[in-house]
N, C-alpha and C positions, 0 to 999 in steps of 0.2 A: 379433819383429824390430823394432829401433828405426826410427822414421820418419826420424830424422836421425842416421844412423850416424857421420858424420864431423864432427860439430860439436865444436869444441875446448872444453876446460875453461879458462876464463880467470882468470888472476891479475890483480891490479891493474896490474903492470908490463906484462903482455902486452896488456891492454886499451889502456893508454897508447900502446904501440908501434903497435897497429893503427890507432888514431885519428890518431896523428901521421903515419902513412904516407899519409893522405889529402892531406897538405900537404907532400909531399916536395919540392915546388918552393918552399917557404917561404911566409911569410905576407905578404900585401900590406897596405899602409897607404894612407890617402887620398892621400898624396903620390905614390903609385905609379900613380894613375889616369892613363892615357895622355892626352896633350894633346888637347883637343877639336878643335883644328885638323886632327888626323889624320883626322877624319871627312870623307870626300869631300864636297865642295860646301858644307861648313859655313862657310867664309869667304865664299863667294859669297852664300849665304843670309843670313848675318849682315850683310853690306854692304847687301843689298837691304832688310833690316828697318830698319837704321839710316837709310838714305836715306828710307824711308817715315816714320820718326819725325821726322826733320829737316824734311821737306816737309809734315808734318801730314796725311799721307794716311790714308784709312780702312783699317784693318786688321781682318780677320775671322779668327778662329781656329775651326777645326772639329775637335772631339775625338771620342772614342768612349765608349760607355756602360758599359764594364767598369771595374774598379778602376784599371787602368793608364791607360786613357783619361781617366777623371775626374781622376786624380791629375796626369797630364800637363797637362790643361787648367787645373787649380788652380794649378800651379807657374807657368804662363804668366800667368794672371790676377794672381797675387800679385806677380810681377816687374813687370808693366806698371803695376800699382797703385803699386808702390814708386817707379817713375820718373815717376809721375803722367802716364801717357799712356793715352788711351781705347782700349780693346780690346773689340770685340764678340766674344763667345764663344758658340758653338753646339755643343751635344752632340746629335746626331740622336736622335730617339725611335725605339727599336727597332721599334715597331709602325706608326707613321705615316710615318716617313722612310726606314727601312732603315738599313743599316750605312754609317758613314763618310761621306766627301764623295761626293755623288752628285747626279744631276739634280734630285731632289726638294728637297734642301737648298739647292742653288744658286739655286733660284727666289726665295728670300728673302734672298739675299746681294747687297748693294750695296757693293762694296769695290774698292779699288785693288790691295790685296794680300791674298791668302788663305794662311793657314798651316794645315797639318794636324798633329796630334799623334796618334801611335799608330794611324794609318790612312793610306790613300792610295796604297800601293805598287802596287795593282792598279787604281787609278781612272783608267783610260785614257779613258773617256767623259767623266768630270768634267773632266779636264785639257783636253780639246777644247772643252768648254763655256766654261771659263775663258778659253781663248785667243780664242774667238769674242767674248767679252764684253770683251776687253782687260784681263783681270785677270791679274796675275802670281801664279803658284801655287808655293808652297814646300811640299814634302811632307817631313815628318819621320815616320819609321816604323821598325819593327824586324822586321816580318814578312818572310817569305821572298818575294823578288821572283819574278814570273812571267816567262815568256819575253819578253813585250813590256812595256816600261816606259812609264808615262805621259809625255807630252810636257810636262813642267813646267819652270818657270824653274830650279828646283833640287830635287834629291832628296837628302835626308840619311838614310842608312840603312846601318848597319855591314855589312849582308849584301849590299850591292852587290858584284859580283864584283871590281871594281877599287878597292874601299875599303881603305885601308891601316890603318884603326883595328885594333889588334892583338887586342882582346878583343871577340868578336862577340856573345857571349851577354848582351846588355843589353836592357832593356825600353824601351817608348816614353817613359816618364818620364825615363829616363836620357838618351836621345837629345835630348829637349827641354831638359833641364837643361844638358847639355853645349853645345848650340847657344846657349843664353842666356849661357853663360860667354864664348863668342866675341863675342856681341852686346855684353855688358858691356865687354869689352876694347876693342871698336871704338868704343863710345860714350865711353870714357875716364872711366867713373864708378865710384864706390865702393859696390858692392852686395855684401854678404856672401852668396855662393852657398851657404855651409854652412848657412844658416838653413832651407834647403829639404830638408835631408837626411832629416828625419823622413818627409816625403812621398815622397821618392825610395825610401827603405827600404820603405815601405808598398807601393809599386808593384812593387819587385823581388820581395818575398815573395809578394804576391797573384798576380803573373803567372808564378810558379813558375820564376823564373830560378835558375840554379845558384849556390849559395852558396859559391863559392870565388873565387880571384883577387881582383880589385878589388870584386866584388859582396859578398864577405864583409866587407871593410873598410867599405863603404858601409852595409851593414845594421847592423854593430856600432855605428858612430858614429851612424847614424840612430835606432836604438832608444834610445841614450843621450840624443840630442837630444829625442826624444819625451818623456823623463822630466822635462825641464826647460823645454821650449819654452813660451812664453806665448801661442802661437797658440791661439785658443779651441778649435779642434777637438782639438788635442793635450791640452788641459786636460780636455776631456770624455772623451777616450779613457782618460786616466789615472784619472779618477774612476770610469769604468765598470769598468775592469779591477781597480782597487783593489789593486795589487801593488807590492812594493818595487822590482821591476825588470820590464821588459816583454820577453818573449821573441818570437822569430820565430813560434813556434806560437800565441802569444796573438793575433798579428796575423792569421795564416793562418786560424785557426778561430773567432775571436771578432769581429774587426774587419772584415776583408776581406769576409766574407759579407754583413754589414750594409750596407756601402757598395755592394756589387755588386747587392743586391736592388732598389735604386731603379731602375736601368736595366733589370733583368730583368722587374720587375712593373709599374712605372709610368713614371717619367721620371728620368733620371740627374741632372737639375737639382737634385733633392732632396739627393743626395749632394754635388754640386758646391757647393751653398749651405752645407752642413755644413763642408766642408774650407776654404772661403774666408770663413766667417763672421767678422765684425769684432767681435762681442761673444760672451761666454760664453752669454748668454741665447739668442741666435739659434742658436748651435751646439747647445745643449741641446735646443731645440725641434726642430731638424732631426734630431738623433740619435734622439729619441723616435719620430719618424715612421719612421726607418730600422729601429728596433727592432720596431715594429708590422708593417712590411712583411716583415721577416725571419721573423716568426711565421707570416704568411700563406704565405711562400715554403716553409717547412718542410712545412706540411700539403699544399700543392699538389704539391710535389715527391714526397712520400710516396705520394699518390694516383696520380700519373702513373707512378711507378716500378712500382707493383703492376699497373697497367693494361698497361704496356709489357711486363712479363714474360710476358703471355699470347701475345705475338706473336713471342717469341724462338724461332728455329729452332736447336735444340741442336746440330745437326751443322754449322752454318755456322762458318767460321773468323772471320768478321767479323759481329757482330750488326748487323743493319739493321732497325729497326722504325719505324713511323710511325702516327700517329693523327690523326683529324680534330679540330681545335680543342683539341689539347693546348696547354698554356700555353707559348708560344714562349720565354718567359723562363726556363723551368726545364729545357729539353731538354738543355742541357750538363751540368747537375748529374745529371739522370736517366741520361745516358750514363755518367758516372763511377760511379754506383751499379750499373749493369749490368756494367761492367768489374770492379768489386769482387766482384759476385755470381757471374759466370760465368767470370772470369779470361780474358777475351778482349776485343779492341777492340770498341767499340760506336759506332754512329751512330744518333742518335735524331732523327726528323723530326716537325715539326708541319705538318699540311696545312691550308691555308686558301685558299679560292677557287682551287683547282687548282694552287697552288704549294706545294712541300714545302721548308721551311727547316729545316736541321738542324745539329746540333753533333756532333763526333766526339771521342772520347777513346781513347787507346791504352794499351798495356801492354808490358812488357818492352822489346825492341828493335824493335818493329814501327813503321815510319815511316808513320804514318797519312796525313800530308800527301802523301807520294809515291804512296801507293796511290790516294788520291782523284785525284791529278793524272793518273793513267793513264786516268781516265774523264772528262777535261775536256770532251770533245765532248758529253757528256750534260748538262753542268752549265750553269747560268745564271751563277753566281758561286761562287768558293771562295777560301779563304785560310787561313793558319795556319802551323803548324810541326810538328815530328816527333810530338809527343805530343797535340796538340789542333788542331782545325780547325773552320771553319764553312763551310757550303755551301748552295746552293739549286738546285733543278731543278723541272721540271714533274712534277707527281704522276704523270702517265701514264708517265714514264720510271723510276719508282721500282723496279719489279720488274726491269727490265733492268739498272739500276745495281746492285741487290743481287746479282744473278747474276754480273755482270761483275767486280765488286770481289772477290767471293769466289773466282772463278776466278783472279784475279790473285794473291790471297793464298795460293793453293795453291803458288805458285812460291817462296814464302819458306821460309827455314830453319825447321823446327819449333821449334828452340831460341829463335828470336826471340820466340815467344809465351810463354815461361816468365817468370812475374812475378819481379821482382827483390826477393826477400824480405829481403836484407840482414841476416840474422841473424848476429851476430858470434860467438856462442858461448854456453856455459852458465856461470853463476856459482854458486859454493858459497854456501850461506845466510850464512856468516860474512863473505863478501866484499861483502854488500849493506849498506853503511855510509856514513858521511860522507866517507870517503876516496874512495869511488866517486863521490859527488856532486861532489867537487872535481875529479876527473878529467874527468867529463862536462861540467862548466861551462867548463873550459879550452878546449874545442873548439866551443863555441857561437859563432854561431847555427847551428841545425840547419835543414835544409830540403832542397830539390832540390840534388843534387850533394854534399851533406854530410848524409845522413839521420841522424836521431837514432838512436843505437845501440839495436838490438833484441836481446833475449836470449831464450834458449830454456829452457823447463821441459819435460823429456822424461820422459814416463811416470811422473809423480810422483803422490803420494797426495793426493786432494782430500778434506780432512777435513770441511769444511762450507761452505755458502753462506748468507750472511745478507743479506737485502734491506734497503735503507735509502732514505731520502728521504721527502718528504711523501707521495708516491704509491707508495712502495716499487718504484721503477722502476730502481734501481741495485743492483748486487751487490757483496758483499765476500767474497772467497774465501780460505779458510784452507788452506794447502798445506804438506805436508812433502816437501821435495825428495828426500831420501834416507831409506831406512828407519831408518838409524842416527842421523839428525838429532834432537837434543833440542829444537831450536827450530823453530817454524813461521814461514812468511812469509805476508804478507797482500797480496792483489792486488785492486785496485778496478776494477770494470767499470761505467762510467757508461752510463746508458740501455740497459742489458741486464739482463734477468731470467733468471738461470741456475739450474740445478738440479744436484745431485750425481748423476752417472751411477751405474748399478748396480755397476760394478766399482770405483767410487771412484778412477778414474785420470784424469789429464789430461795432455795434451801441448799446450803453448801458447807463444806469444811474448808479450813484455811490454817496456815501456820504463820508465825510471827518471827521476823528476823530484823537485825539491825542493817540499815542501808547507809553507807557512807559515800557521798558524792560531792565532789568539789569542796571537800573539807567539812561538809555539813552532814550531821548525823540525824537520821529520821527512823521512825518505826515503819517497817514495810510489811504489809500483809500479802501473803502469797496464796492464791487459789489452789485448793487441792482437788476434791471431788465435788461435782454438782449432782445433787440428788433429784432436784426438780426445778 
């Protein structure tokens, strides 16, 4: 019996129709970005920033150590650099400061005005400290607000219940960029806000924002900007990728992890100095450090993942695992790996000095943030959104938390846990051609909300597997889709060593991409999941 009995056979026309249906409401352009002034409190926040600039007040910016936070901070720094106004920027260190604006960070802040980017929506205590110090606090964030909001001068967040900004799914860098647009208008100056689109696109992709509506337009134009921008960091990114055009997947899988690993393993200032470098030499030096850190991250992550697997309770609906002195910077990636391996949500904690700090990742339609919210009485801190969250609690409460959240998960619809495979259908071997590439390119960029099309190979004949690469760690599969096919197709599986099974049969999914090598363009099939 077929594993996928209802998978349609796709013609070029049918594929085009399926992809076009994702954009039934039409395609947005940059001119369709809603006015920044629709963001609640943006005008109030901008007026306070302009007042601080005109009165030569001390302004301190507090960011976050992930890609969105570092990029948000970079955009702010570059804008203030362009208007020639001093800005003190702090990105808290994950290990010594903790997350976002907090009491630790505020000990070293001496300012009249404090801005946050990509954090602060739950910083109730920090807001009180700012008030006591006579500091005006402006919070810009995009994370889901809790029941109690910080008592700040202004909060700019599209997810505020009474915010009229029509498109809510924007990242921290977008909120910061939009606010600066209001500041620019208030100052009455001529600054090209489009020059930051490459950085905004980087954040949208890295923070897994849905790539439809205005996000699609921002990423499309941002990737084009990245190809021509003379910003040193963009020059280095182009040089590293060495491609005729940059895709959202290039950013997601090659660039974002390198920027992210600075804050995960050491200090986000390394990545910040890369994105804001004033010379190509400085950008190249910082990128080399990021590259080295990324190699360390890979090995640390692999070791921790294998370790974490020993603690997985197979019968639990939500995986909750913890380890003493696991590297705090990789627990989020390890959670993602466990989700992929066990096909269920995962929360991974590092325990240090009695405190468990964790990252959660979800699957299907399970709202992991809402699940965690049900256990807020046990938690010290938490924040995030439907598919990912961060949290901390006393290690002594871990078992109670694990039991309680799994009890809560029992109430969910079992269908919520089904991974969204997004397999569109099967292609005949003669349909895998340059016309297929043209169709796929028309609907780029791909990512969250507009996943790259995945196709099925169902119960086909696996003729051979050839290993390649310097260490023979990649596989090239030769497959005959149907017994009557005269031609075979070739699928590449990077970083996977595979063998031909005894029955020489394979059921798998794959994606299609353009491969340009030595000036020659070809259609490349990339192995995704193997089902049998």
